[in-house]
C-alpha positions in Angstrom: 15.5 21.9 -10.1 14.0 23.8 -13.1 16.2 25.2 -15.6 16.4 29.1 -16.3 15.3 31.2 -19.1 16.8 34.7 -18.8 15.3 37.7 -21.0 17.3 40.4 -21.1 15.4 43.3 -22.6 12.1 42.0 -21.4 10.7 45.4 -21.0 11.2 46.6 -24.7 8.3 46.1 -27.3 9.9 42.8 -28.8 10.6 41.7 -25.4 7.0 41.9 -23.9 5.7 40.0 -26.8 8.4 37.2 -26.4 7.9 37.1 -22.7 4.2 36.8 -23.3 4.9 34.1 -25.9 7.4 32.1 -24.0 5.2 32.1 -21.0 2.6 30.0 -23.0 4.7 27.7 -25.1 7.6 26.9 -22.7 7.1 23.5 -20.4 6.9 25.5 -17.0 7.6 22.6 -14.7 11.1 22.3 -16.3 12.0 25.7 -17.2 11.7 29.1 -15.0 11.3 32.4 -17.3 12.9 35.3 -15.7 12.5 38.7 -17.2 14.9 41.8 -16.5 15.1 45.0 -17.6 15.5 48.6 -16.3 12.1 49.6 -15.5 10.3 49.2 -12.1 7.4 47.1 -12.4 5.4 44.2 -11.4 3.5 43.7 -14.8 5.2 40.2 -15.5 3.5 38.6 -12.1 0.3 38.0 -14.1 2.6 35.7 -16.2 4.0 34.1 -13.1 7.6 35.1 -14.3 10.3 36.4 -12.2 11.1 40.0 -12.7 14.7 41.5 -11.8 15.4 45.1 -12.2 19.1 45.2 -13.7 21.1 47.8 -15.7 23.5 46.1 -18.2 26.5 48.5 -17.4 26.5 47.9 -13.7 28.3 44.3 -12.7 27.0 44.3 -9.2 23.4 43.8 -10.7 24.1 40.8 -12.2 24.4 39.4 -8.6 20.6 39.7 -8.6 20.0 36.9 -11.4 20.5 32.6 -10.4 24.2 31.7 -10.2 23.4 28.0 -11.5 20.9 26.1 -13.7 21.0 28.6 -16.4 19.7 27.1 -19.8 19.7 29.9 -22.1 20.1 33.8 -21.8 18.1 35.9 -24.5 20.1 39.3 -25.2 17.4 41.8 -26.6 18.6 44.7 -24.6 20.7 47.5 -26.3 20.7 51.0 -27.2 19.1 51.5 -30.8 19.0 54.7 -32.8 15.0 54.6 -32.9 15.4 55.8 -29.0 17.8 58.1 -29.3 16.8 61.7 -28.6 20.5 63.1 -28.1 23.6 61.5 -30.0 26.4 60.5 -27.7 28.8 57.7 -29.6 29.8 56.4 -25.9 26.6 55.5 -25.3 26.6 52.8 -27.8 30.0 51.5 -26.5 28.7 51.5 -22.8 25.3 49.8 -23.2 26.0 47.3 -26.3 29.6 46.3 -25.6 30.4 46.9 -22.3 27.0 45.9 -21.2 27.0 43.2 -23.5 30.2 41.7 -22.0 28.9 41.9 -18.8 25.9 39.9 -20.0 28.8 37.0 -21.4 30.6 37.3 -18.0 27.6 36.1 -16.4 27.1 33.5 -18.8 30.3 32.4 -18.3 30.3 32.5 -14.5 27.1 30.6 -14.3 28.0 28.2 -17.1 25.2 28.7 -19.3 24.3 26.9 -22.0 23.8 29.1 -24.6 22.7 32.8 -25.6 20.6 33.7 -28.1 21.6 37.6 -29.3 19.5 39.9 -31.6 21.8 41.0 -34.3 20.5 44.1 -36.9 20.0 43.8 -40.3 22.1 46.9 -40.7 25.0 44.2 -40.6 24.4 43.5 -44.3 22.6 47.1 -45.2 25.6 47.6 -48.1 23.7 44.7 -50.0 20.3 46.9 -50.5 19.8 48.0 -53.7 21.9 45.2 -55.0 20.8 42.0 -53.4 17.1 41.1 -53.2 17.0 38.3 -51.3 19.2 38.3 -48.3 20.8 35.2 -47.2 22.1 34.4 -43.6 25.8 33.8 -44.4 26.3 37.2 -46.3 29.3 38.5 -45.5 29.1 42.1 -43.5 28.6 45.1 -45.7 28.0 48.2 -43.3 27.7 52.0 -43.7 30.2 54.0 -41.7 28.1 57.3 -42.0 24.6 58.2 -40.5 22.9 57.4 -37.2 23.1 53.8 -37.6 26.8 53.8 -37.9 28.0 53.3 -34.3 25.2 51.3 -33.3 25.9 48.5 -36.2 29.5 48.8 -35.2 28.9 48.1 -31.7 26.6 45.1 -32.5 29.0 43.2 -34.8 31.8 43.9 -32.0 29.5 41.8 -29.6 29.0 39.2 -32.3 32.6 38.9 -32.6 33.1 38.5 -28.7 30.3 36.2 -28.4 31.9 33.8 -31.1 35.2 34.4 -29.1 33.4 32.9 -25.8 32.0 30.2 -28.2 35.1 28.9 -28.9 37.0 29.8 -25.5 34.3 28.6 -23.4 32.1 26.4 -25.3 28.8 28.9 -25.0 26.5 27.7 -27.7 25.7 31.1 -29.6 22.7 31.7 -31.9 22.5 34.8 -33.7 19.2 36.1 -35.1 19.1 38.9 -37.5 16.1 41.5 -37.2 15.0 43.3 -40.2 12.0 45.8 -39.2 9.4 44.1 -36.7 5.9 44.9 -37.1 3.7 44.9 -33.8 1.7 46.9 -31.8 3.5 49.4 -29.5 2.6 52.4 -27.0 4.0 54.8 -29.7 3.9 55.1 -33.2 6.9 57.3 -33.1 10.7 56.7 -33.7 13.8 58.8 -34.0 16.0 59.3 -36.9 19.3 61.3 -36.4 17.6 62.2 -33.4 14.2 63.9 -34.8 11.0 62.5 -34.0 9.3 61.0 -37.1 5.8 58.7 -37.4 6.7 55.1 -38.4 5.4 55.1 -42.2 3.5 51.6 -41.5 1.5 53.6 -38.5 0.8 56.6 -40.7 -0.8 54.6 -43.2 -2.9 52.6 -40.8 -4.3 55.7 -39.4 -5.0 57.3 -42.6 -7.2 53.9 -43.7 -9.1 54.2 -40.2 -10.0 57.4 -41.0 -10.6 56.6 -44.5 -8.4 59.1 -45.8 -6.5 59.1 -49.2 -3.3 57.3 -49.4 -0.4 57.9 -51.7 2.1 55.3 -52.6 5.8 56.8 -53.1 8.0 55.7 -55.7 8.2 52.0 -57.4 4.8 50.2 -56.3 6.1 47.0 -57.1 9.1 47.2 -54.8 8.9 44.0 -52.1 9.4 43.8 -48.5 9.4 41.0 -46.2 6.8 42.2 -43.1 7.9 40.0 -40.2 4.9 40.2 -37.5 6.5 39.8 -34.1 4.9 36.8 -33.2 7.0 34.9 -35.9 10.0 36.2 -34.4 9.2 35.0 -30.8 8.3 31.6 -32.7 12.0 31.7 -34.1 13.4 32.4 -30.7 11.5 30.0 -29.0 12.8 27.2 -31.3 16.2 28.7 -30.9 16.1 27.4 -27.3 16.1 23.9 -28.2 18.3 23.3 -31.2 21.3 21.1 -30.6 24.0 23.3 -32.1 27.1 24.7 -31.1 26.2 28.0 -33.4 23.6 29.3 -35.7 22.7 32.5 -37.7 19.3 32.7 -38.6 17.3 35.4 -40.6 14.0 36.6 -39.0 11.5 36.8 -41.8 9.0 35.2 -43.8 10.8 34.5 -46.9 8.0 36.4 -49.0 8.1 39.9 -50.6 5.1 41.6 -50.3 5.0 44.8 -52.9 4.3 48.4 -51.7 0.9 48.3 -53.7 -0.1 45.2 -51.7 0.9 46.4 -48.5 -1.2 49.5 -48.6 -4.2 47.6 -50.4 -4.2 44.9 -47.2 -3.8 47.8 -44.9 -7.3 49.7 -46.6 -8.9 46.0 -46.7 -8.2 45.5 -43.0 -8.4 49.0 -41.5 -10.8 50.9 -43.4 -14.6 50.9 -42.4 -16.8 49.5 -45.3 -18.6 52.7 -46.9 -15.3 54.9 -46.1 -12.4 53.2 -47.8 -9.3 54.8 -48.3 -8.5 55.8 -51.7 -5.2 55.1 -53.1 -2.9 57.1 -55.6 0.3 56.8 -56.9 3.6 59.0 -56.8 6.1 57.3 -58.7 8.6 60.3 -59.0 8.8 60.4 -55.3 11.4 58.0 -53.2 11.0 54.8 -52.4 11.9 52.5 -49.4 14.1 49.6 -49.1 13.4 46.5 -51.0 14.4 43.3 -49.5 13.3 39.4 -48.5 14.8 37.4 -45.8 16.0 34.3 -46.6 15.0 31.8 -43.9 15.8 28.4 -45.5 18.3 27.5 -42.9 15.7 28.5 -40.3 13.1 26.2 -41.9 15.7 23.2 -42.0 17.4 23.7 -38.4 14.6 24.9 -36.7 11.7 23.7 -38.0 10.4 27.0 -38.6 7.2 27.9 -40.6 5.9 31.4 -40.4 2.7 31.4 -39.0 1.4 34.9 -40.5 1.0 35.9 -44.2 0.4 39.4 -44.3 -2.9 39.8 -44.1 -3.4 37.4 -41.2 -0.6 39.8 -39.6 -2.7 42.8 -40.1 -6.1 41.2 -39.1 -4.0 40.0 -35.6 -2.5 43.8 -35.0 -6.0 45.1 -35.3 -6.8 43.1 -32.8 -3.9 43.5 -30.5 -4.4 47.3 -31.0 -8.4 46.7 -29.9 -7.2 44.5 -26.5 -3.9 46.6 -26.2 -2.7 43.6 -23.6 0.4 45.5 -22.4 -1.8 48.7 -21.7 -0.9 48.4 -17.9 2.8 48.3 -18.7 2.7 51.2 -20.5 0.8 53.2 -17.9 3.2 55.7 -15.8 1.8 54.4 -12.7 2.8 51.0 -13.2 6.4 51.7 -14.3 9.5 54.3 -14.2 12.7 54.3 -15.6 15.3 53.4 -12.9 17.8 56.7 -13.2 
């Protein structure tokens, strides 16, 4: 009988790409992929992947899942500030902690071999500005103010509970730490302190497509690790097979791209010949965060090698924007939120 790989959060932006990737790379004669989420959709039929409507906060919903032969649970689900239009701290407790505990109890009950859990870079946010290379084993350093506070408190709590389940019940635990992940999504908007904003990267791409002038703010030499969703999917896929009781891996490339080269790359790939965006500089305006994700242990333990440098990521992103592979899913006729 085929073992099961269950993806919680398959209907999110990362979840869609991960399911697409695993459907192509996993040996389907040995492993069944099961996607789950709160949307009602038949989108995953095209991958020959079973889909189960499931609300993490409702224990009874877990009865819909397989009760044996579970190899791995991939936990992408969770409430994020980027999706929050109205702040309610209880929501982070209900979804990220209570819902996460329900997932762990399911793992324990069916004797799943492992859980792969998506942690946030916010657990080491305090190092930004002092440490450029973020190592996977840095001690926690969080901010207790702002719209990310309750979010990362709830995520850290779940990491601790996962460690309890590893030590108490032998559940293999792989934690993957996610910085900003770049990909084509249904909308270029997100929320900061419950206010809608356009993602800066998307705004620059839009200007480049139109041939409009682009202004670089702050220190143009600041570097950032630009991680493509398909390299994230590669690390998660490799985490399915590693023979380890525990691992914590940064999602990244290990290479920093300066803000100047980020913008120049976008102009190169997205501006039309004869209508290239002109770049200007505003060093007195604020800069963003600077960081590079240390992926040394992911390379050593998992055999991970990033497949996308910055320019190849942009070229692939352009193709993704053109083919819009998840268009049917994002069509409101094909899905609705289960209320």
